[in-house]
Backbone as CSV, one residue per row, in Angstrom:
resi,resn,N_x,N_y,N_z,CA_x,CA_y,CA_z,C_x,C_y,C_z
1,MET,-57.714,-52.023,1.531,-56.492,-52.539,2.085,-56.649,-52.817,3.578
2,ALA,-57.281,-51.923,4.302,-57.467,-52.126,5.740,-58.334,-53.349,6.008
3,LYS,-59.338,-53.563,5.170,-60.205,-54.728,5.347,-59.435,-56.019,5.100
4,ALA,-58.560,-56.010,4.116,-57.757,-57.201,3.817,-56.811,-57.498,4.981
5,GLU,-56.209,-56.464,5.535,-55.323,-56.656,6.679,-56.101,-57.180,7.883
6,ALA,-57.322,-56.688,8.077,-58.159,-57.163,9.182,-58.527,-58.635,8.978
7,ALA,-58.803,-59.021,7.748,-59.119,-60.418,7.454,-57.913,-61.317,7.723
8,GLU,-56.717,-60.833,7.433,-55.506,-61.598,7.730,-55.346,-61.775,9.234
9,GLN,-55.607,-60.720,9.998,-55.526,-60.814,11.452,-56.535,-61.827,11.979
10,LYS,-57.730,-61.807,11.395,-58.761,-62.765,11.788,-58.297,-64.185,11.504
11,ALA,-57.645,-64.391,10.368,-57.136,-65.722,10.016,-56.057,-66.165,10.991
12,LEU,-55.193,-65.249,11.364,-54.110,-65.586,12.280,-54.613,-65.919,13.678
13,SER,-55.747,-65.337,14.058,-56.272,-65.580,15.403,-57.404,-66.602,15.424
14,ALA,-57.659,-67.247,14.302,-58.742,-68.230,14.223,-58.473,-69.401,15.157
15,LYS,-59.548,-69.920,15.716,-59.424,-71.011,16.673,-59.473,-72.390,16.018
16,ASP,-59.958,-72.465,14.786,-59.987,-73.759,14.104,-59.574,-73.584,12.643
17,MET,-59.267,-74.707,12.014,-58.737,-74.686,10.651,-59.742,-74.154,9.636
18,THR,-61.010,-74.489,9.800,-62.031,-74.037,8.856,-62.179,-72.523,8.895
19,ALA,-62.206,-71.967,10.092,-62.313,-70.513,10.235,-61.094,-69.819,9.641
20,ALA,-59.927,-70.396,9.856,-58.698,-69.817,9.312,-58.730,-69.848,7.785
21,GLU,-59.168,-70.977,7.218,-59.235,-71.087,5.760,-60.185,-70.050,5.171
22,HIS,-61.353,-69.909,5.764,-62.327,-68.935,5.261,-61.788,-67.503,5.365
23,ALA,-61.138,-67.198,6.474,-60.591,-65.850,6.657,-59.471,-65.574,5.658
24,TRP,-58.621,-66.570,5.390,-57.550,-66.380,4.401,-58.126,-66.162,3.008
25,ARG,-59.183,-66.925,2.665,-59.810,-66.739,1.352,-60.445,-65.355,1.241
26,GLU,-61.058,-64.896,2.318,-61.634,-63.552,2.315,-60.538,-62.507,2.163
27,ALA,-59.416,-62.698,2.850,-58.291,-61.769,2.720,-57.785,-61.743,1.281
28,GLY,-57.689,-62.906,0.658,-57.251,-62.966,-0.740,-58.195,-62.214,-1.654
29,ARG,-59.486,-62.389,-1.425,-60.483,-61.691,-2.240,-60.375,-60.181,-2.039
30,LEU,-60.181,-59.755,-0.809,-60.086,-58.319,-0.530,-58.804,-57.715,-1.093
31,TRP,-57.695,-58.460,-1.037,-56.451,-57.964,-1.642,-56.605,-57.838,-3.154
32,GLU,-57.277,-58.829,-3.770,-57.494,-58.781,-5.215,-58.358,-57.582,-5.579
33,ARG,-59.359,-57.344,-4.773,-60.239,-56.188,-5.006,-59.455,-54.875,-4.884
34,ALA,-58.595,-54.791,-3.874,-57.772,-53.594,-3.705,-56.829,-53.421,-4.902
35,ALA,-56.281,-54.522,-5.403,-55.379,-54.450,-6.561,-56.128,-53.961,-7.793
36,ASP,-57.355,-54.429,-7.977,-58.144,-54.014,-9.137,-58.440,-52.520,-9.118
37,ARG,-58.549,-51.960,-7.938,-58.896,-50.540,-7.811,-57.682,-49.616,-7.753
38,GLU,-56.510,-50.193,-7.591,-55.293,-49.392,-7.422,-54.778,-48.890,-8.769
39,ALA,-54.448,-47.603,-8.822,-53.915,-47.001,-10.045,-52.388,-47.153,-10.134
40,ASP,-51.714,-47.141,-8.986,-50.260,-47.238,-8.941,-49.832,-48.685,-9.212
41,SER,-49.030,-48.889,-10.251,-48.661,-50.250,-10.661,-47.832,-50.973,-9.600
42,LYS,-46.980,-50.254,-8.882,-46.158,-50.882,-7.850,-47.035,-51.419,-6.722
43,ARG,-47.995,-50.621,-6.277,-48.916,-51.072,-5.230,-49.800,-52.206,-5.743
44,ARG,-50.225,-52.113,-7.001,-51.064,-53.158,-7.577,-50.340,-54.505,-7.533
45,LEU,-49.053,-54.506,-7.871,-48.267,-55.740,-7.823,-48.140,-56.260,-6.390
46,THR,-47.953,-55.357,-5.447,-47.856,-55.747,-4.041,-49.164,-56.361,-3.567
47,TYR,-50.272,-55.728,-3.901,-51.584,-56.236,-3.485,-51.881,-57.584,-4.135
48,THR,-51.490,-57.742,-5.399,-51.693,-59.016,-6.080,-50.861,-60.114,-5.420
49,ALA,-49.638,-59.789,-5.050,-48.785,-60.760,-4.353,-49.398,-61.120,-3.001
50,ASN,-49.962,-60.137,-2.305,-50.613,-60.405,-1.026,-51.817,-61.319,-1.220
51,ALA,-52.558,-61.124,-2.299,-53.722,-61.970,-2.589,-53.271,-63.413,-2.828
52,GLU,-52.207,-63.588,-3.584,-51.698,-64.932,-3.860,-51.198,-65.603,-2.584
53,ARG,-50.528,-64.832,-1.738,-50.026,-65.373,-0.467,-51.180,-65.791,0.434
54,ALA,-52.223,-64.968,0.490,-53.382,-65.291,1.324,-54.070,-66.549,0.822
55,ARG,-54.194,-66.679,-0.494,-54.835,-67.876,-1.049,-53.994,-69.124,-0.786
56,ALA,-52.686,-68.980,-0.855,-51.808,-70.109,-0.540,-51.949,-70.496,0.931
57,SER,-52.092,-69.514,1.783,-52.296,-69.794,3.202,-53.636,-70.487,3.431
58,ALA,-54.627,-70.161,2.628,-55.940,-70.808,2.744,-55.857,-72.270,2.340
59,ASP,-55.006,-72.571,1.378,-54.860,-73.951,0.923,-54.185,-74.824,1.968
60,GLN,-53.349,-74.214,2.809,-52.670,-74.951,3.874,-52.694,-74.133,5.152
61,PRO,-53.891,-73.955,5.733,-53.973,-73.146,6.958,-53.252,-73.829,8.113
62,GLN,-52.610,-73.031,8.924,-51.905,-73.550,10.087,-52.310,-72.716,11.288
63,LEU,-52.733,-73.395,12.315,-53.070,-72.692,13.561,-51.783,-72.425,14.316
64,PRO,-51.725,-71.310,15.032,-50.532,-71.047,15.819,-50.368,-72.119,16.902
65,GLU,-49.142,-72.435,17.185,-48.859,-73.440,18.211,-49.265,-72.911,19.581
66,PRO,-49.963,-73.714,20.364,-50.340,-73.248,21.704,-49.093,-73.096,22.561
67,THR,-49.109,-72.112,23.401,-47.965,-71.919,24.295,-48.055,-72.935,25.413
68,ASP,-46.911,-73.378,25.872,-46.879,-74.359,26.952,-47.243,-73.678,28.262
69,VAL,-48.391,-74.069,28.769,-48.855,-73.528,30.047,-48.828,-74.678,31.036
70,PRO,-48.062,-74.531,32.093,-47.994,-75.637,33.063,-49.351,-75.863,33.707
71,THR,-49.697,-77.127,33.834,-50.941,-77.477,34.518,-50.598,-77.986,35.899
72,ASN,-51.472,-77.771,36.815,-51.200,-78.196,38.207,-51.602,-79.591,38.453
């Protein structure tokens, strides 16, 4: 679970679309892996939903909007 969360953070801080897509796909894979290993059905459903969300984000990665920094 911690690895999947770290992969999501990496995706959110990615500097380009390709890196973001790869990080989201990795997060999806890690969430799926966590779901497969989880014994608690409620957590398993949550992890599976997180995997689906990460994969959807990989299909349409969006970089965060740059903040407006005044130039001189």
